[in-house]
C-alpha positions in Angstrom: -177.6 115.7 19.3 -179.5 112.8 18.8 -177.0 110.8 21.5 -177.7 113.2 23.8 -181.3 112.5 23.8 -181.0 108.3 23.8 -178.0 109.1 26.6 -180.5 111.0 28.6 -183.1 108.6 28.0 -181.5 105.6 28.9 -179.8 107.5 32.1 -183.4 108.2 33.5 -184.7 104.6 32.8 -181.7 103.5 34.8 -182.3 105.9 37.8 -186.0 104.9 37.8 -187.6 103.1 35.6 -185.6 99.9 35.3 -186.4 97.3 37.8 -183.5 96.5 40.7 -182.2 93.1 40.8 -182.5 92.1 44.1 -180.8 89.0 45.8 -182.9 86.4 46.5 -183.9 86.2 49.5 -182.5 89.0 51.1 -184.5 92.3 52.3 -184.2 95.6 50.3 -183.5 98.7 52.0 -183.2 102.2 50.5 -180.9 104.7 51.5 -181.3 108.4 50.1 -178.8 111.1 50.2 -180.2 114.8 50.2 -177.3 115.9 48.6 -172.9 115.0 47.6 -170.8 116.3 50.5 -167.7 114.7 52.5 -169.7 115.3 56.2 -172.5 112.9 55.5 -170.4 110.3 53.7 -169.0 109.6 57.1 -172.4 109.1 58.7 -173.2 106.6 55.5 -169.8 104.8 55.8 -170.6 104.2 59.7 -174.5 102.8 58.3 -172.5 100.6 56.3 -170.0 99.2 58.9 -172.6 98.7 61.7 -174.5 97.1 59.2 -171.8 95.1 57.7 -171.3 93.8 61.4 -174.6 92.8 61.9 -174.7 89.9 59.4 -175.9 93.1 56.5 -173.7 93.0 53.5 -174.5 93.6 49.9 -171.1 91.6 49.3 -172.0 88.7 51.3 -175.7 88.4 49.6 -177.3 89.4 53.1 -179.5 92.2 52.2 -180.4 94.6 49.1 -179.4 98.6 49.9 -180.5 101.0 47.2 -178.7 103.9 47.5 -180.0 107.1 45.6 -178.4 110.6 45.9 -180.9 113.8 45.3 -177.9 116.1 44.7 -179.8 118.8 46.4 -183.1 118.6 44.5 -186.0 118.5 46.5 -188.5 117.1 44.3 -185.6 114.8 43.1 -186.0 113.5 46.9 -190.0 112.5 46.1 -188.9 110.8 43.1 -186.8 108.3 45.1 -189.7 108.1 47.9 -191.9 106.8 44.8 -189.0 104.9 44.1 -188.4 103.3 47.2 -192.3 102.7 47.6 -192.5 100.8 43.8 -189.1 98.7 44.8 -191.5 97.4 47.8 -188.0 98.2 50.5 -188.5 97.2 53.6 -187.4 100.4 55.4 -186.0 103.9 54.1 -182.8 105.4 55.4 -182.9 108.9 55.3 -179.8 111.4 55.3 -180.2 114.1 56.5 -182.8 116.1 57.9 -184.3 117.0 54.3 -184.7 113.9 53.5 -186.3 112.9 56.5 -189.1 115.5 55.6 -189.6 114.2 52.0 -189.8 110.8 53.2 -192.4 111.1 56.0 -194.6 113.0 53.0 -194.6 110.4 51.0 -194.8 107.1 52.5 -197.9 106.1 54.5 -196.4 102.7 56.2 -193.2 102.1 55.3 -190.5 102.6 58.4 -188.4 105.6 58.0 -185.4 105.6 60.0 -183.4 109.6 60.5 -179.7 110.3 61.0 -178.1 113.4 60.8 -181.0 115.0 61.9 -182.3 116.8 64.8 -185.2 116.0 66.6 -188.5 115.2 65.1 -189.8 117.9 67.7 -187.6 120.5 66.0 -188.5 119.2 62.8 -191.8 119.8 63.3 -192.9 116.5 62.0 -195.5 115.8 64.7 -197.9 118.1 63.1 -200.3 118.1 60.0 -199.6 117.1 57.2 -197.3 114.6 58.7 -198.8 111.0 59.0 -198.3 110.2 62.7 -194.6 109.0 64.0 -195.7 105.3 64.7 -193.2 104.6 61.3 -190.6 107.4 62.4 -187.5 105.5 63.9 -183.5 106.3 63.6 -181.5 108.8 65.5 -182.0 112.5 66.6 -180.3 115.6 67.6 -181.4 117.6 70.5 -179.8 121.5 71.0 -178.7 120.7 74.5 -174.8 120.4 73.0 -175.2 124.0 71.3 -174.5 125.9 74.6 -170.7 124.0 74.5 -170.1 124.5 71.2 -170.5 128.1 70.7 -169.1 129.2 74.3 -165.9 127.5 73.3 -165.4 130.8 70.2 -165.3 133.0 73.5 -162.4 130.8 75.4 -160.2 130.7 72.4 -161.0 134.1 70.2 -159.3 137.4 71.6 -162.0 140.0 70.4 -160.4 142.7 67.9 -161.7 145.1 70.1 -164.5 145.5 72.9 -166.9 143.1 72.7 -166.3 139.4 70.7 -168.6 139.6 67.9 -169.9 135.9 65.7 -171.0 135.6 62.5 -173.8 133.3 61.2 -175.7 132.2 58.0 -178.6 130.8 58.6 -181.9 129.2 55.8 -184.9 130.3 57.3 -186.6 127.4 55.6 -184.8 124.8 58.2 -186.5 124.2 61.2 -183.3 123.4 62.8 -180.7 126.5 61.9 -183.8 128.7 63.0 -184.1 127.0 66.5 -180.2 126.4 66.8 -179.9 130.6 66.0 -182.6 131.1 68.7 -181.0 129.6 71.1 -177.5 130.6 70.5 -178.7 134.1 70.9 -179.9 133.9 73.8 -176.6 132.1 75.3 -174.7 135.3 73.5 -176.6 137.8 75.3 -176.2 136.1 78.6 -172.2 136.0 77.3 -171.7 139.5 76.3 -171.4 138.4 72.7 -172.8 140.0 69.6 -174.0 137.7 67.1 -174.4 138.6 63.5 -176.8 136.1 61.4 -177.3 137.0 57.9 -180.2 134.3 56.0 -179.5 132.7 52.7 -182.1 130.4 50.7 -180.0 128.0 48.8 -176.0 127.3 48.4 -175.7 129.7 45.4 -176.2 132.8 48.1 -173.6 131.6 50.3 -170.7 133.4 48.9 -172.6 136.5 48.1 -173.8 136.7 52.3 -170.4 135.8 53.6 -168.5 138.2 52.1 -170.7 140.4 53.6 -170.4 138.7 56.9 -166.6 139.0 56.3 -167.0 142.6 56.2 -168.9 143.2 59.3 -165.8 143.3 61.4 -166.5 139.5 63.2 -163.8 137.9 65.4 -165.0 134.5 64.4 -167.9 132.5 62.2 -170.0 129.8 63.6 -171.6 127.3 61.5 -175.1 126.6 62.5 -176.4 123.4 61.8 -177.6 123.8 58.4 -178.1 121.6 55.6 -176.8 124.4 53.4 -174.5 125.5 55.3 -172.8 121.7 55.4 -173.4 121.9 51.4 -171.4 124.8 50.7 -168.8 124.9 53.5 -165.6 125.2 51.8 -167.0 128.8 50.4 -168.0 129.8 53.9 -164.5 128.6 54.6 -162.4 130.1 52.1 -163.8 133.4 52.5 -163.1 133.5 55.9 -159.6 132.3 55.6 -159.2 134.8 53.3 -159.8 137.1 55.9 -158.0 135.5 58.6 -161.6 134.8 60.6 -161.4 131.5 62.5 -164.3 129.3 61.8 -166.4 127.2 64.3 -168.7 124.5 64.8 -171.2 121.9 66.7 -170.1 119.7 63.6 -167.2 117.0 64.1 -167.1 116.5 59.8 -166.2 120.0 59.2 -163.6 120.2 61.3 -162.1 117.4 58.6 -163.0 120.2 56.3 -161.2 122.9 57.5 -162.7 124.2 60.7 -160.6 125.3 63.6 -162.5 123.3 66.2 -166.1 122.0 67.1 -168.1 119.8 70.1 -170.7 117.7 68.7 -171.6 114.6 67.1 -169.6 112.3 65.6 -170.6 111.9 62.6 -169.4 108.6 61.6 -170.7 107.1 64.8 -174.2 108.4 64.1 -174.4 106.4 61.1 -172.8 104.0 63.0 -175.6 104.5 65.4 -178.2 103.9 63.0 -177.1 101.6 61.3 -177.7 99.6 64.5 -181.3 100.2 64.9 -182.1 98.9 61.2 -180.2 95.9 61.9 -182.5 95.2 65.0 -185.2 96.1 62.9 -184.6 93.5 60.2 -183.7 91.1 62.6 -186.9 91.8 64.7 -185.2 92.0 67.8 -187.1 94.8 69.2 -190.3 96.3 69.2 -190.8 99.8 67.2 -191.3 101.7 70.5 -187.1 100.8 71.3 -186.2 101.7 67.7 -185.4 105.3 67.8 -182.4 107.4 69.9 -180.7 110.4 71.0 -176.9 111.0 69.4 -175.0 108.8 72.0 -171.6 110.5 70.9 -170.3 113.7 71.1 -166.9 114.7 70.7 -164.7 118.0 71.2 -161.7 118.0 68.1 -159.5 120.2 66.8 -157.8 120.7 63.2 -154.3 121.5 63.5 -153.7 122.9 60.2 -156.5 125.5 61.0 -155.7 126.1 64.4 -151.7 127.2 63.2 -153.3 129.4 60.9 -155.4 130.9 62.4 -152.7 131.3 65.9 -155.1 129.6 68.2 -154.5 127.1 70.8 -156.5 124.3 72.2 -155.9 122.3 75.5 -155.6 118.5 76.3 -159.9 118.1 76.3 -159.7 118.6 72.5 -159.1 115.4 69.9 -156.9 115.9 66.8 -158.9 115.2 63.6 -156.7 116.3 61.2 
């Protein structure tokens, strides 16, 4: 027991209490992930690759990157932001939207670069009590693409009977998820598609809620742009596979993890695009008004194994992701 207590305090000191050892004369930035996720990892890798291409590499001692992962714990996100401030970082890179919100709520004048996050307006970051958006940069996504993502289901899935039924899960606490659902419901109404959407509060509820959806005779499942869905995607996928229900999504990274197909942002390129902006900021090459961009690259991708399992054939406009 004594050993465990000592180990705990040593671990806590390592995470928050010890001063980081920084490379002399190299800029220091903080990178915060909200949770451990294979999809987010692609964005992180793209970010690091862009930084290295622009001459910022820890290996070459040209930058210090303090990386922290909150493991899905919101209070830990706040602690991470405070820690970054203590370390006097030049910028904070926040991934995904929940990390962006935490960074904006708990800093005043440290530039925040968002990635894997919807536009600031969708997150309502323009409203009080958030600080002015002068220091919010990075790469955001609109919902302009979601109609193409959702309507691919109608082209690729034959309904069991009558109207096509699509199941969805959304977290009511995530603005981008709620907004996406509203837009999809409007698209579905115009396209004579029935949407059956059930709410969740956290990942622990996903198995129960997904099981409930699969028992409602749905023809397909659409994975909403939702952090809770991302974090527990394998739970959703396993439940749907058991019932032979194909899973579609708007996120290319989820296709790599087993979804049938998607049209949406390339997560690696999203991170790369953000890395380019942070590099420009560190080099002082541009003013702040040019440090925010919308996602530049979207792709249509498919998972060959998933398509075969669900007996779905895609056309040549789709790229093979796995």
